[in-house]
C-alpha positions as CSV (number, residue, x, y, z in Angstrom):
1,M,72.2,-37.2,-99.3
2,Q,74.2,-36.2,-102.3
3,G,77.9,-36.4,-101.9
4,S,81.2,-36.2,-103.8
5,S,82.4,-39.0,-106.0
6,T,85.3,-39.6,-103.5
7,E,83.1,-40.3,-100.5
8,E,83.1,-43.9,-99.3
9,I,80.0,-45.9,-98.5
10,L,80.8,-48.2,-95.6
11,P,79.7,-51.8,-95.8
12,W,77.1,-53.3,-93.5
13,A,78.0,-56.1,-91.2
14,D,74.6,-57.7,-91.2
15,L,73.9,-57.9,-94.9
16,P,75.9,-58.3,-98.1
17,S,77.8,-55.3,-99.4
18,S,75.6,-55.4,-102.5
19,V,72.0,-56.4,-103.0
20,P,71.7,-60.2,-103.3
21,P,70.7,-61.7,-106.6
22,P,67.0,-62.3,-107.1
23,S,65.4,-65.6,-106.3
24,R,63.9,-65.9,-109.8
25,P,64.3,-64.2,-113.1
26,G,62.5,-60.9,-113.6
27,I,63.1,-59.5,-110.2
28,R,65.4,-56.6,-109.2
29,Y,65.9,-55.0,-105.8
30,T,66.6,-51.3,-105.4
31,D,70.0,-51.0,-103.7
32,L,69.2,-48.2,-101.3
33,S,72.8,-47.8,-100.3
34,K,73.5,-46.4,-103.8
35,I,70.6,-44.0,-103.9
36,A,72.0,-40.5,-103.5
37,T,69.5,-38.6,-105.6
38,A,65.9,-37.6,-105.3
39,R,64.8,-40.3,-107.7
40,A,65.7,-44.0,-108.0
41,P,67.1,-44.2,-111.5
42,T,64.8,-46.3,-113.7
43,P,67.4,-49.1,-114.2
44,E,67.8,-49.3,-110.3
45,F,64.0,-49.1,-109.5
46,F,62.8,-52.4,-108.1
47,V,61.1,-54.9,-110.4
48,L,58.6,-57.5,-109.2
49,Q,55.7,-59.3,-110.7
50,H,53.7,-62.4,-109.9
51,H,53.8,-63.9,-113.5
52,D,55.9,-63.5,-116.6
53,I,56.0,-60.0,-118.2
54,P,53.4,-60.1,-121.0
55,R,54.5,-59.4,-124.5
56,I,52.4,-56.4,-125.8
57,E,52.6,-54.7,-129.1
58,P,52.0,-51.0,-128.3
59,G,50.7,-50.3,-131.8
60,S,47.9,-52.8,-131.5
61,W,47.2,-52.4,-127.8
62,K,44.0,-50.7,-126.6
63,L,42.6,-49.9,-123.2
64,L,39.0,-51.0,-122.7
65,I,36.8,-49.0,-120.2
66,T,33.5,-50.6,-119.4
67,G,30.5,-49.6,-117.3
68,C,30.6,-45.9,-118.0
69,E,27.6,-43.8,-119.1
70,R,28.9,-43.6,-122.7
71,G,29.1,-47.4,-122.9
72,D,32.2,-49.4,-123.5
73,V,35.1,-47.3,-124.8
74,S,38.4,-48.4,-126.3
75,L,41.4,-46.0,-126.4
76,T,44.7,-46.5,-128.2
77,L,48.0,-45.6,-126.6
78,E,48.2,-42.6,-129.0
79,E,44.8,-41.4,-127.9
80,I,45.8,-41.6,-124.2
81,V,49.2,-40.0,-124.7
82,S,47.7,-37.1,-126.7
83,R,45.5,-36.1,-123.8
84,P,46.6,-33.6,-121.1
85,S,49.0,-35.3,-118.7
86,R,50.1,-34.8,-115.1
87,R,53.4,-35.5,-113.4
88,V,53.6,-36.8,-109.9
89,A,56.7,-37.7,-107.9
90,A,55.8,-40.8,-105.8
91,A,57.5,-43.5,-103.8
92,F,55.9,-46.9,-103.1
93,E,57.1,-50.2,-101.7
94,C,56.0,-53.8,-102.1
95,A,53.7,-54.9,-99.3
96,G,56.1,-57.7,-98.6
97,N,59.2,-55.5,-98.4
98,G,61.4,-56.6,-95.6
99,G,65.0,-57.4,-94.7
100,V,65.8,-59.2,-97.9
101,G,67.8,-57.0,-100.3
102,M,68.3,-54.4,-97.6
103,Q,64.6,-53.3,-97.7
104,G,65.1,-53.1,-101.5
105,L,61.5,-53.5,-102.7
106,V,60.9,-49.8,-102.7
107,G,61.6,-46.9,-105.1
108,S,60.7,-43.4,-106.0
109,A,60.2,-42.0,-109.5
110,E,58.5,-39.1,-111.4
111,W,55.5,-40.6,-113.1
112,E,53.6,-39.0,-116.0
113,G,50.2,-39.9,-117.3
114,L,46.6,-39.2,-117.8
115,P,44.6,-38.3,-114.6
116,L,42.1,-41.1,-114.2
117,A,39.5,-38.8,-112.8
118,S,39.4,-36.6,-115.9
119,L,38.9,-39.6,-118.1
120,L,36.1,-41.1,-116.0
121,H,34.3,-37.8,-115.7
122,E,34.5,-37.4,-119.5
123,L,33.0,-40.8,-120.1
124,G,30.5,-40.5,-117.3
125,V,30.4,-42.3,-114.0
126,P,27.0,-44.0,-113.2
127,S,25.5,-43.1,-109.9
128,Q,25.5,-46.8,-108.8
129,T,29.3,-47.2,-109.2
130,R,30.9,-48.5,-106.1
131,E,34.3,-49.5,-107.2
132,V,36.7,-49.2,-110.1
133,V,38.4,-52.4,-111.1
134,F,41.8,-52.4,-112.9
135,V,42.8,-55.5,-114.9
136,G,46.3,-56.2,-116.2
137,A,47.4,-58.3,-119.2
138,D,49.5,-60.6,-117.0
139,G,47.9,-64.0,-116.3
140,A,46.8,-65.2,-112.9
141,E,45.7,-68.5,-111.5
142,E,42.9,-68.2,-109.0
143,R,41.8,-70.9,-106.6
144,L,38.5,-71.5,-104.8
145,R,37.5,-74.6,-102.8
146,G,40.0,-76.8,-104.6
147,N,39.3,-75.5,-108.1
148,Q,41.8,-73.7,-110.2
149,Y,40.9,-71.4,-113.0
150,P,42.8,-68.9,-115.2
151,S,42.2,-65.2,-114.7
152,R,44.1,-61.8,-115.0
153,F,45.9,-59.9,-112.3
154,A,43.4,-57.4,-111.0
155,R,42.8,-54.9,-108.2
156,S,40.1,-52.5,-107.3
157,L,39.7,-49.1,-105.6
158,A,36.6,-47.6,-104.0
159,L,35.3,-44.8,-106.3
160,P,36.4,-41.9,-104.1
161,D,40.0,-43.3,-104.0
162,A,40.0,-43.9,-107.8
163,L,39.0,-40.3,-108.4
164,G,41.9,-38.9,-106.4
165,P,43.7,-36.0,-108.3
166,D,47.1,-37.9,-108.4
167,V,45.8,-41.3,-109.6
168,L,47.3,-41.6,-113.1
169,L,47.3,-43.9,-116.1
170,V,51.1,-43.7,-116.5
171,H,52.9,-43.9,-119.8
172,R,56.2,-42.2,-118.8
173,M,58.6,-42.7,-115.9
174,N,61.5,-40.4,-115.0
175,G,61.0,-38.4,-118.2
176,A,61.2,-41.4,-120.6
177,P,58.6,-43.8,-122.1
178,L,57.6,-46.5,-119.7
179,L,59.6,-49.8,-120.0
180,A,58.0,-53.2,-120.3
181,E,59.4,-54.3,-116.9
182,H,57.7,-51.3,-115.3
183,G,54.3,-52.0,-116.9
184,A,54.4,-50.6,-120.5
185,P,52.5,-49.5,-122.4
186,L,50.3,-48.3,-119.5
187,R,50.2,-48.8,-115.8
188,L,48.3,-47.5,-112.8
189,L,49.7,-45.1,-110.2
190,V,47.9,-44.8,-106.9
191,P,50.2,-42.6,-104.7
192,G,50.4,-43.6,-101.1
193,W,49.3,-47.2,-101.7
194,Y,51.4,-50.4,-101.6
195,G,52.9,-51.6,-104.9
196,V,50.3,-54.3,-105.4
197,S,47.8,-51.5,-106.1
198,Q,49.9,-50.1,-108.9
199,V,48.5,-52.4,-111.6
200,K,51.0,-52.9,-114.5
201,W,50.3,-53.7,-118.2
202,L,46.8,-52.3,-117.8
203,E,44.3,-53.5,-120.4
204,R,40.9,-53.0,-118.8
205,I,39.1,-50.6,-116.4
206,E,35.7,-51.6,-115.1
207,L,33.2,-49.3,-113.3
208,S,31.4,-51.7,-111.0
209,P,28.3,-51.4,-108.8
210,S,29.5,-54.2,-106.5
211,R,32.7,-55.1,-104.6
212,F,35.5,-56.9,-106.5
213,M,36.7,-60.1,-104.8
214,G,39.6,-61.2,-107.0
215,W,42.4,-63.4,-105.7
216,F,44.9,-60.6,-105.3
217,M,42.3,-58.4,-103.6
218,A,40.4,-60.5,-101.1
219,K,42.3,-63.7,-100.8
220,E,45.9,-62.9,-101.3
221,Y,47.6,-59.7,-100.0
222,V,45.4,-59.8,-97.0
223,T,46.9,-58.7,-93.7
224,V,45.7,-60.6,-90.5
225,R,46.3,-58.7,-87.3
226,G,45.3,-59.5,-83.7
227,L,43.4,-57.0,-81.7
228,R,43.4,-57.1,-77.9
229,R,39.9,-57.3,-76.5
230,G,40.4,-57.4,-72.7
231,D,42.0,-60.8,-72.0
232,E,41.3,-62.1,-75.5
233,I,42.9,-61.5,-78.9
234,E,40.6,-61.1,-81.9
235,H,42.1,-61.5,-85.3
236,R,40.9,-59.4,-88.2
237,A,41.7,-59.5,-91.9
238,T,42.1,-56.4,-94.1
239,S,43.1,-56.1,-97.7
240,V,46.5,-54.5,-98.3
241,G,45.9,-50.8,-99.3
242,K,47.6,-47.6,-98.1
243,M,51.2,-47.7,-97.0
244,R,52.1,-47.6,-93.3
245,L,54.6,-45.1,-91.9
246,K,58.1,-46.4,-92.4
247,S,61.8,-45.4,-92.4
248,V,65.1,-47.2,-92.9
249,V,68.7,-46.4,-92.5
250,A,70.2,-46.8,-96.0
251,R,73.9,-46.2,-95.6
252,V,76.8,-44.7,-93.7
253,V,79.1,-42.4,-95.7
254,R,82.6,-41.4,-94.9
255,S,83.5,-37.9,-96.3
256,D,86.7,-36.8,-97.8
257,E,87.7,-35.3,-94.4
258,G,87.0,-38.6,-92.6
259,S,83.7,-37.6,-90.9
260,L,80.8,-40.0,-90.9
261,R,77.2,-39.3,-92.0
262,I,74.2,-41.6,-91.5
263,E,71.6,-41.4,-94.4
264,G,68.2,-42.9,-94.8
265,L,64.7,-42.8,-96.3
266,A,61.2,-42.5,-95.0
267,W,57.8,-42.7,-96.7
268,F,54.1,-42.8,-95.9
269,D,50.7,-42.6,-97.5
270,G,50.8,-38.9,-98.3
271,T,50.2,-37.8,-94.7
272,P,53.1,-35.4,-93.8
273,I,56.0,-36.9,-91.9
274,D,56.9,-34.6,-89.1
275,A,60.3,-36.1,-88.0
276,V,62.7,-38.9,-88.4
277,E,64.9,-39.9,-85.4
278,V,68.0,-42.1,-85.3
279,R,69.3,-44.1,-82.4
280,I,72.9,-45.3,-82.2
281,D,73.5,-48.4,-80.1
282,E,71.7,-47.9,-76.7
283,G,71.8,-44.1,-76.9
284,G,68.8,-41.7,-77.1
285,W,66.8,-40.8,-80.2
286,E,68.4,-38.0,-82.2
287,P,66.5,-35.9,-84.7
288,A,67.8,-36.2,-88.3
289,A,67.8,-33.4,-90.9
290,L,65.0,-33.9,-93.5
291,E,65.2,-33.3,-97.2
292,R,61.6,-33.4,-98.5
293,G,60.7,-34.4,-102.0
294,S,58.6,-32.4,-104.5
295,S,55.3,-33.9,-103.5
296,P,53.7,-35.3,-100.3
297,H,53.8,-38.8,-101.9
298,D,57.6,-38.8,-102.4
299,W,60.0,-40.4,-100.0
300,I,61.9,-38.1,-97.5
301,R,65.7,-38.4,-97.3
302,F,67.2,-37.9,-93.8
303,T,70.8,-37.4,-92.6
304,L,72.5,-37.3,-89.2
305,A,76.2,-36.4,-88.6
306,W,78.0,-39.1,-86.6
307,P,81.0,-37.5,-85.0
308,S,83.9,-39.5,-83.5
309,P,82.3,-42.9,-83.2
310,S,84.3,-45.5,-81.3
311,P,85.9,-48.4,-83.2
312,G,83.9,-51.7,-83.2
313,E,80.4,-52.8,-84.0
314,H,77.5,-50.4,-83.8
315,V,73.7,-50.8,-84.2
316,L,71.8,-48.1,-86.1
317,V,68.0,-47.8,-86.3
318,S,65.5,-45.1,-87.3
319,R,61.9,-44.3,-86.6
320,A,59.5,-41.9,-88.3
321,R,56.8,-39.7,-86.7
322,A,53.6,-38.3,-88.3
323,G,51.3,-36.6,-85.9
324,A,50.5,-39.1,-83.1
325,R,51.8,-42.0,-85.1
326,I,55.3,-43.4,-84.4
327,Q,56.9,-46.2,-86.4
328,P,56.8,-49.2,-84.2
329,T,59.7,-51.4,-83.2
330,D,60.1,-54.7,-85.1
331,S,58.6,-56.7,-82.2
332,E,55.7,-54.4,-81.8
333,A,54.9,-54.5,-85.6
334,S,55.1,-58.3,-85.7
335,E,53.7,-59.3,-82.3
336,L,50.1,-59.7,-83.4
337,K,50.5,-59.9,-87.2
338,A,49.9,-63.3,-88.6
339,T,50.8,-62.5,-92.3
340,P,54.0,-61.2,-94.0
341,W,52.4,-58.0,-95.5
342,E,52.8,-54.4,-94.4
343,N,56.2,-54.6,-92.7
344,D,56.5,-51.3,-91.0
345,G,58.7,-52.2,-88.0
346,Q,62.0,-50.4,-87.2
347,F,64.9,-52.0,-89.1
348,A,68.1,-52.3,-87.2
349,R,71.4,-52.2,-89.1
350,R,74.8,-53.3,-87.9
351,I,78.2,-51.8,-89.0
352,V,81.8,-52.4,-87.9
353,L,84.1,-49.4,-87.8
């Protein structure tokens, strides 16, 4: 998807030529039409949080780990940074990513940090541990049966997921120290999972023998889908977790010679993506050329030459394939879904030539 500086990015007819301004301060969309490199530059990577960005002094900050065999342990940022680190290229999107901002609540970066598994094994994981809970410094208001009470933003992972080799306590992003808007001094990276699992401003890790039922785990960020059971539809709620298979057409580029090229991005939960296909108007699905990232968790960039299109309006849409899974149409994805999360439907774009 890399091109020369004189190539022209054509405007979309269905959305603004640039990403719309955020609805409230502290939010930024990734303008996918401008991404021509393997990574989303840090200043372009989307920013979203549920509360104000907490003010943290790195020099006095400590990470508390509770429930381990060695008892409660506190680590300074210096102690964490001095330990062996790992780099992982990974893309993730907000579970509510959709049409707003041209699907702009998604980004890819190179993350560097301490592998969580190595730390937990060093401190000792009790045999009765069922989940690992991650608590951020940002405040949250939880509600139950009409009552409201202050809490912290928190999410949990089942122990096997938390011990994955690429789950990191991140302190660097794209080769530089983590910024406050991206979770400094320390954030969680869980490759293949939606953005809500990537807890920012991490201040506490708890090894728990029971399930965690926090507001942003069991009450909010819950997807309700209908399942057909004969003539009936049975609805089932699941907590937002691993990302669903998805692709989007990001831009159309006119080269120096005048030829057109369709470019886009695809991502999944770490399962290999076998193919991405593009359909122009009512034509058949055409296979796009794939440019894979440096890890299975990275997004895949795809391109398709568009020779001699006719003047006028055209509709472009992509779909990704991974084994037997095919990215559904927008209507298929939303038909039985009663909540806004996990938007994986095909996203049609309109352009006028």
